C-alpha positions as CSV (number, residue, x, y, z in Angstrom):
1,M,24.0,36.0,-27.5
2,M,25.9,37.1,-24.4
3,S,29.0,36.1,-23.7
4,G,30.9,35.6,-20.4
5,K,27.6,35.0,-18.5
6,H,26.5,31.7,-17.2
7,F,23.0,30.9,-16.0
8,K,22.4,28.5,-13.0
9,A,19.4,26.3,-14.5
10,H,17.1,24.9,-12.0
11,E,17.4,21.4,-10.8
12,V,15.4,18.9,-9.0
13,S,16.8,18.0,-5.8
14,C,17.6,14.7,-5.8
15,C,18.0,14.5,-1.9
16,I,14.2,15.5,-1.4
17,K,13.0,13.3,-4.4
18,Y,14.5,9.9,-2.9
19,F,13.9,10.8,0.7
20,I,10.2,11.1,-0.4
21,F,10.2,8.1,-2.7
22,G,12.1,5.8,0.3
23,F,9.6,7.1,3.2
24,N,6.6,6.4,0.8
25,I,7.6,3.0,-0.3
26,I,7.8,1.9,3.1
27,F,4.3,3.5,3.9
28,W,3.0,1.6,0.8
29,F,4.5,-1.7,1.8
30,L,2.6,-1.3,5.3
31,G,-0.8,-0.3,3.7
32,V,-0.3,-3.5,1.3
33,A,0.3,-5.3,4.5
34,F,-2.8,-3.9,6.3
35,L,-4.7,-4.8,3.2
36,A,-3.6,-8.2,3.0
37,I,-4.6,-9.0,6.8
38,G,-7.8,-7.4,6.3
39,L,-8.7,-9.3,3.3
40,W,-7.4,-12.6,4.7
41,A,-9.3,-11.9,7.8
42,W,-12.7,-11.5,5.7
43,S,-11.9,-14.6,3.6
44,E,-11.2,-17.0,6.8
45,K,-14.8,-15.4,8.1
46,G,-16.6,-16.1,4.7
47,V,-17.4,-12.5,3.9
48,L,-15.4,-12.6,0.5
49,S,-17.7,-15.4,-0.6
50,N,-20.8,-13.9,0.7
51,I,-20.6,-9.9,0.6
52,S,-24.2,-9.7,2.1
53,S,-22.8,-11.1,5.2
54,I,-21.4,-7.9,6.1
55,T,-24.9,-6.7,7.3
56,D,-25.3,-9.6,9.4
57,L,-22.5,-8.3,11.9
58,G,-24.1,-6.6,14.9
59,G,-21.1,-4.8,16.3
60,F,-17.9,-3.2,15.1
61,D,-15.9,-5.6,12.9
62,P,-11.9,-4.7,13.7
63,V,-11.2,-5.9,10.1
64,W,-12.6,-2.7,8.9
65,L,-10.0,-0.8,10.7
66,F,-7.1,-2.8,8.8
67,L,-8.9,-2.1,5.4
68,V,-9.4,1.6,5.9
69,V,-6.1,2.1,7.3
70,G,-4.6,-0.1,5.0
71,G,-6.6,1.5,1.8
72,V,-5.4,5.0,2.9
73,M,-1.6,4.4,3.4
74,F,-1.7,2.5,0.0
75,I,-3.2,5.5,-1.6
76,L,-0.7,7.9,-0.1
77,G,2.3,5.9,-0.7
78,F,1.4,5.0,-4.2
79,A,1.0,8.8,-4.7
80,G,4.3,9.8,-3.1
81,C,6.2,7.0,-4.6
82,I,5.3,7.3,-8.3
83,G,4.9,11.1,-7.8
84,A,8.6,11.7,-6.6
85,L,10.2,8.9,-8.5
86,R,8.7,9.9,-11.8
87,E,8.5,13.9,-10.8
88,N,4.8,13.8,-11.4
89,S,3.6,17.0,-10.0
90,F,-0.2,16.1,-10.0
91,L,0.4,13.1,-7.9
92,L,2.8,15.0,-5.2
93,K,-0.2,17.5,-5.1
94,F,-2.5,15.0,-4.7
95,F,-0.4,13.7,-2.0
96,S,0.0,16.7,0.2
97,V,-3.5,18.0,-0.5
98,F,-4.8,14.3,0.9
99,L,-2.3,14.3,3.9
100,G,-3.3,17.9,4.7
101,I,-6.9,16.9,4.7
102,I,-6.0,13.8,7.0
103,F,-4.3,16.4,9.0
104,F,-7.1,18.9,9.2
105,L,-9.6,16.0,10.1
106,E,-7.4,15.1,13.0
107,L,-7.0,18.3,14.3
108,T,-10.8,18.8,14.0
109,A,-11.7,15.6,15.8
110,G,-9.0,16.6,18.6
111,V,-10.8,19.9,19.3
112,L,-14.2,18.5,19.0
113,A,-13.4,15.8,21.4
114,F,-12.1,18.5,23.8
115,V,-15.1,20.5,23.6
116,F,-17.6,17.7,23.6
117,K,-16.3,15.4,26.0
118,D,-19.6,14.2,27.8
119,W,-20.9,13.5,24.4
120,I,-18.0,11.4,23.5
121,K,-18.3,9.8,26.4
122,D,-21.8,8.9,26.0
123,Q,-20.9,7.8,22.3
124,L,-18.1,5.5,24.0
125,N,-20.6,3.9,26.4
126,F,-22.9,3.2,23.3
127,F,-20.2,1.8,21.3
128,I,-19.4,-0.5,23.9
129,N,-22.6,-1.5,24.8
130,N,-23.5,-2.2,21.4
131,N,-20.4,-4.6,20.6
132,I,-21.2,-6.2,23.9
133,R,-24.4,-7.3,22.7
134,A,-22.4,-8.9,19.5
135,Y,-19.7,-10.5,21.3
136,R,-20.3,-14.0,20.3
137,D,-21.2,-12.9,16.7
138,D,-17.7,-12.5,15.5
139,I,-14.4,-13.7,16.5
140,D,-12.3,-10.5,15.9
141,L,-14.6,-8.5,18.0
142,Q,-14.6,-11.0,20.7
143,N,-10.9,-10.8,20.8
144,L,-10.8,-7.0,20.5
145,I,-13.0,-6.7,23.3
146,D,-11.0,-9.5,25.5
147,F,-8.0,-7.5,25.0
148,T,-9.6,-4.5,26.1
149,Q,-11.0,-5.8,29.3
150,E,-7.7,-7.4,30.2
151,Y,-5.4,-4.3,29.3
152,W,-7.3,-1.7,31.3
153,E,-8.8,-4.2,34.2
154,C,-12.5,-3.6,33.4
155,C,-15.4,-5.3,32.7
156,G,-18.5,-3.7,30.4
157,A,-18.9,-0.2,29.9
158,F,-19.4,1.1,33.4
159,G,-19.8,-2.4,35.3
160,A,-20.3,-6.0,35.2
161,D,-24.0,-5.5,34.8
162,D,-23.5,-4.5,31.1
163,W,-23.1,-7.9,30.0
164,N,-27.1,-8.4,30.7
165,L,-27.1,-6.8,27.1
166,N,-25.7,-10.1,25.7
167,I,-28.2,-12.9,25.1
168,Y,-25.7,-15.4,26.5
169,F,-24.6,-13.8,29.7
170,N,-28.1,-11.8,30.9
171,C,-29.7,-13.2,34.2
172,T,-33.2,-13.4,32.9
173,D,-35.0,-16.8,33.9
174,S,-35.6,-17.8,30.2
175,N,-31.9,-17.7,29.2
176,P,-31.1,-21.5,28.8
177,S,-27.1,-20.5,28.5
178,R,-24.5,-22.2,30.8
179,E,-22.8,-18.5,30.8
180,K,-26.2,-17.1,32.3
181,C,-25.2,-14.5,34.9
182,G,-21.8,-14.7,34.1
183,V,-19.1,-12.8,32.2
184,P,-16.1,-13.3,29.9
185,F,-12.9,-14.4,31.2
186,S,-11.3,-11.2,30.3
187,C,-13.3,-9.8,33.0
188,C,-11.6,-12.0,35.7
189,T,-8.6,-10.9,38.1
190,K,-5.5,-12.7,37.0
191,D,-3.9,-15.1,39.4
192,P,-0.1,-14.7,38.5
193,A,0.2,-18.5,39.8
194,E,-1.8,-19.7,37.0
195,D,-0.4,-20.5,33.6
196,V,-3.4,-21.9,32.0
197,I,-6.2,-19.1,31.4
198,N,-9.5,-20.4,33.0
199,T,-12.1,-19.6,30.4
200,Q,-14.9,-20.5,32.9
201,C,-13.8,-18.3,35.6
202,G,-16.7,-15.5,35.2
203,Y,-19.3,-18.5,35.4
204,D,-22.6,-17.5,37.7
205,I,-20.1,-14.5,39.1
206,R,-23.0,-12.1,38.8
207,A,-25.4,-14.1,40.8
208,K,-23.2,-13.6,44.2
209,P,-23.4,-10.6,46.1
210,D,-21.3,-7.5,45.0
211,S,-18.8,-8.0,47.7
212,D,-18.0,-11.4,46.4
213,Q,-17.6,-10.5,43.2
214,R,-14.8,-8.0,44.1
215,S,-12.5,-10.6,44.8
216,F,-12.8,-12.6,41.1
217,I,-13.8,-9.9,38.5
218,Y,-13.0,-6.3,37.8
219,I,-15.8,-4.1,39.1
220,K,-15.0,-0.8,37.2
221,G,-16.2,-0.3,33.6
222,C,-14.3,0.4,30.7
223,V,-15.2,3.9,30.0
224,P,-13.8,5.2,33.4
225,Q,-10.6,3.1,33.1
226,F,-10.0,4.5,29.8
227,E,-10.5,7.8,31.0
228,K,-8.2,7.3,33.8
229,W,-5.3,5.7,31.4
230,L,-5.6,9.0,29.2
231,Q,-5.3,11.0,32.4
232,D,-2.1,8.7,33.5
233,N,-0.5,8.8,30.0
234,L,-1.5,12.4,28.7
235,T,2.2,13.5,28.0
236,V,2.8,10.2,25.9
237,V,-0.4,10.6,24.3
238,A,-0.3,13.9,23.4
239,G,3.5,13.7,22.3
240,I,2.8,10.9,19.7
241,F,-0.1,13.0,18.4
242,I,2.3,15.8,18.1
243,G,5.0,13.6,16.3
244,I,2.6,12.5,13.9
245,A,1.3,16.0,13.2
246,L,4.7,17.1,12.5
247,L,5.6,14.3,10.6
248,Q,2.4,15.1,8.2
249,I,3.4,18.7,8.0
250,F,7.3,17.6,7.2
251,G,5.8,15.4,4.5
252,I,3.7,18.1,3.0
253,C,6.2,20.7,3.0
254,L,8.7,18.1,1.0
255,A,6.3,17.4,-1.4
256,Q,5.3,21.0,-1.9
257,N,9.1,21.8,-2.3
258,L,9.6,19.0,-4.9
259,V,6.4,20.4,-7.0
260,S,8.2,23.8,-7.0
261,D,11.3,22.4,-8.2
262,I,9.6,20.4,-10.8
263,E,7.5,23.4,-12.0
264,A,11.0,25.6,-12.0
265,V,12.7,23.1,-14.2
266,R,10.1,23.0,-16.6
267,E,9.5,26.9,-16.9
268,S,13.5,27.2,-17.3
269,C,13.2,24.6,-20.4
270,L,10.7,26.7,-21.9
271,F,12.7,29.8,-21.9
272,T,15.8,27.9,-23.2
């Protein structure tokens, strides 16, 4: 026995432990909220009672975004919360590795988007046109397209004529729809004096000469308008992505620090 000497025992940092727990409990609740919204939207559309109807959707269903984001947030939040609270090194390692994979995928996507800009532009064009075809098939998709066209003051992927892809808006002689040769109301230029949205403002507009169309609807497509928006807000967009990246790196470092403390405590217990 050695007298007069005291050895400092390893301790798990309570500050790091409860900081990770508090941060992830918020993250976990947000994940639950996203999942609940997604499942509620699906139930409203009858998808939960008829799962096969998922394959009937012709375009992108925005509900998927809520479900995927909510699922990832739920898994990460759960692993971070329980791992920190119970000092479970396995869950904390899972949390940090999962967060690291997401960070790597984001970084890879950013580099590929910069290198293959033209390919991304073509894919965005294909994505928008594919969803134009399915505009009336899903109310959530319809709302997403309307919001996009109103926010960026655009119409179609590269112009209003892209709405010929939709069976209700195309200009073919066989089209019996009242919306023939028209565009959705979200393509219409807004009159500040109007308090009520005129949902019929785009009727027959593409049957008129181009010079007349400019007075009533947005002429520019959503792809070039999105490019312009990115250029005008490049600093803000870059700042947001850098902030998210730093937050992820910070979370990984804290989790690894807590894992090191937990393992150090376990090792010290073995030698006492």
